N, C-alpha and C positions, 0 to 999 in steps of 0.2 A: 502494501500500497505505499502511495506517495504522501509523504510529507512536507506541510506547508508552513511556516512561520506566518505569524501579523503581526509587523512591529504600529503599538498604538493603537490598542486593538478598546480602548474607553472614549473612545473619539467616535466620531458619527459617521468616516468612511470604516471606523475599521469592525467597529460596536458588526456592521450593515455586512460586514467579510464575513467577520464569524458569525452570524447568524447565516448567512447563506449557503456558506461550505457547512454546515451543522442541517441546515432544514435539504439541504437537495439534495437525489437518490446516492450520485453517487458519493463517497465517503472518501475523507485523507484524512488521514494525521495532521492535529492542528497542535504546533508550541503553540504560544499564545504571552505576548512581551507585556506586561503595563506597570506602572508604578505603582498599583490600589488594589488588594487582593478584593478589600470587600465592594469596590466598586464595581469590578469585572464581574459580583459572583451579585449583585444586584441590578445591574444589567440584561446577566446572563447566566440567570440561575442552576443553568442546564452544566455548566461547568466543571461542577462541583460532582456528576456521576457523567458525565461521559467520558466513555473506557479513552475515545481518541481525540481527547485534548488533553493534552499539559500545559499545565499554566508557571511559569516564567516573573516573577514576580521584584520588580529594581525602578533602578534609573542606568537608565543604557548609557553609563560610564563605568557600571560594572563591567568591566570587559569578561572574567570568567563567566559570568550569570549570561550574557549577553552569547559569548562563544557557544556555550553548554545547548543556550534558543540551539541555535546554529548549524548548528554542528551535523552530519546528514539528514540538513533538509533539501528538498527539492526547487522548492519556490522558497523566496523574503520578500510578503510582502510590505511594506513599509507606506503607514499609513498614520508617523507623524508629521503633523500639518498645524501650523496656525493660521488667522484668517482674518485681524487684523492688526493692521499697519505701528510695530511698535518701533522707535528708534533703534538700531540698532539690532535687532534681531537676529538669533541666528541657531536657530530652530535645528534647521532640512541641515546648515552644513555641521551641527552636531549628530546632528543622526549621519547623516552619510560617512561620518570620518570613524563611526563608533561602527558603525557593518564594515567597513574594511576594514577596522584592527583585526575587529573579532574574524574579520577572512581568514585575514592576511595570518594568524593565530592558525587558524587549523587547519590550512595550508601548508602551513611549517611542519602540522608533526605527523601530517598524510602523506607527504612529500609528492611522490609520482601517482598516487592514488587519489590525491585529490580531485573529489571534481562538484566544480564551483555552480553555487542552486543560481537560477535566474533572481533578477531582481527589479522589480516592480514596483518604481517609488511614482510617487506621486508629485505631479506637478500641476500645471494653466494650461488649458489655454492660450489664455492670453504673450503665452513667453512665447510662443510659436508663429511667426512672421506668416506661416498659408493660413492661418487663424485669425487671425488679429486685423490682418488684412481687408476684413469684412464689417469690423466694425467703423462704426459711421465714428469720425473722428473727434469730434467731442466728446463719448465717449471711450474710446483712447486715450485724449489725452486726458481724462478723471481718470482712469483706474491706471493710468503710469505712475502716478502722486499719489490717489490714495491708497495703491496698491506699492508704492516702488519698495520701503523695505522691505518686505513680505520676497516681493519678484525678484529682488535684490538678491536677495540669503536662498534661492533656493535658486536663481542661475549659477551661484559660486560651488555649490551643491552636488548641479545636476557638472557643471566641469569639471571639479571633480573626481568622482562615476568616472565620468568620460577617461579619465588619462588613465585610469586601469585598466586597457582592454579586457584580460582576463576575466572579469564577469560580463556577462554577457548583461545588461542593464536595457532593461525597458521603459521609459518613463511615458507614464498616464498622465491626459493633459483633458481634462476636463476642462469645461466652462463655466459659467457660473452652479452651485453647490445650492442644495436646496431637500426641505426633508417635503420629501412623500411621495407615496409610495411607485415601486415599479410602472412605467408607461411603455417600453421596451425604448430599445437601444441600436444602432450600430455601431462600431467601431469602424474611424475613419483615418486620412490623413488627409483630406481632402477639405473637408467645413465637418462645423457644429452647432449647435443651436443656439440660445442665446442661455437658456439651463440643464440639468441636472439632476434626477434624482442623486441619494447617492445612494439607494439602491442597488439603480442602474450604473450606480457608476464600481462598487463594487463584481456586481454581476460583467461587467467591461472590462474588470480587469483584471477577474479570473481566467476570461477569455481568455487575453491576449499572456498569459504564460502556459493557455496549455494547447490552444491553437498552435494543429500542423506539430502535435508532443513540441511544445514552447518555442521553438525555429523559429516562426513567421515571423515573427515584430519585434526578433531580438535587435536592436544598435536603431531603433526606433521611437522618434514620440510618435503616440495615438494618441487621437479623438476620443470622447463617447460620445455621438450623435445622439440625441433625442426623435425616435421616431412616432413619441406621442405626445396628446395633450400634459406638459408639466406643466403644474401648476408652482407657481414662483410667488414666493409675502417677500417686494420686494419692503417692505420695512426698513425689516431687520437690514435689507444691502446697503438702503440708501443710507443708515448710520452707519453701518460699517464706515464707508466712503468718506461721510463726512468727517467723521474720525478719525479718518486717514490721512485728506489732505490738514487738519489739522499739524499732524503728526508732522507731513510733506513740509509745510512753509514753519510753522512752527511750533515746533520740538517743545517748547517752555509752557504753550502753551496744553501740550498734550501731555507734559506732568501736573499741571494743573486738573487734569478731570481727572486723571487716574487719582486722583490720589482722594478724587472728589468721588470716589466708584461711578464717573459714570462712560468707562472707558465698555467699548462689548466685552 
C-alpha cells in the first residue's frame, strides 16, 4: 500500500486532503504532521482509530520527527500555508528548507536505495504568468500588493526547491480558495477560474500525485480549474486584501491593527 505524508493537516487544505484520502475507496497509508494533537483529533476524530493513519506531532523545525514522518513515503503533500500578508513572513521558505533537510538526511542514510517521494507543494495561480495574464490589470495590481509578502515567500521557497533537481516537484497553483463543497474541477496549465473550493483543491493535488503513476505533472506548475458553480464569500477576501494593502504601504499601521486584533 502506498504511503502519503500530509504536512499542515489542521489547515483548510490539509484537512480537506486528509478527509478526502480517508473517505475515498482507494485506501493509502497516511502520515500526518501537525503541531497540535488535540486540534487534529477535534477536526478528525477518526484519526484515533484509523489503522492506516499515523500522527507525528511537533514543529517542522523538529528534524528527527519530520524525517520519521517522511521515511519511505511515496508522496509528500505540503499544505502549510499563510493567506494573510504579514511583513517578513517566511512560513513557505521554512517549510521548504525543513523538507529538504529531512530528505537529504534520508538520502544519506539510504544511499543508492533512496527513492525520493514526489513533493506536491501548495503555491498560487497568481505566481504563474499564464494564469495571471487573464486577470484584469487593476485586480492584478491589488493582488500583487495585497499579497506581496506571501507571494514573495512562496516564490523564494519554490526557487529553492527547484534548485534541488533530485526532488520530483509539482507545484499546485489554485486561484482564490473558498470553503465550499466539491463542485468539480480539472487540472490545467492553460487557465483557471476565479475560485476553487478547498475540497476540489485537495482532489486536484491527489490527482497530480497519482496520474500516470505520478509522472505526468512532475516539474510543472499545475492549476486547478473549477468546472462547477463555486460559491465564493467575497467579504473575507476583500478584508484580506484591505489589510494586505495596509501591510504593503504601511507596515507600522499593519502592526497597530495586529495589536488591536483586527488582522485576519
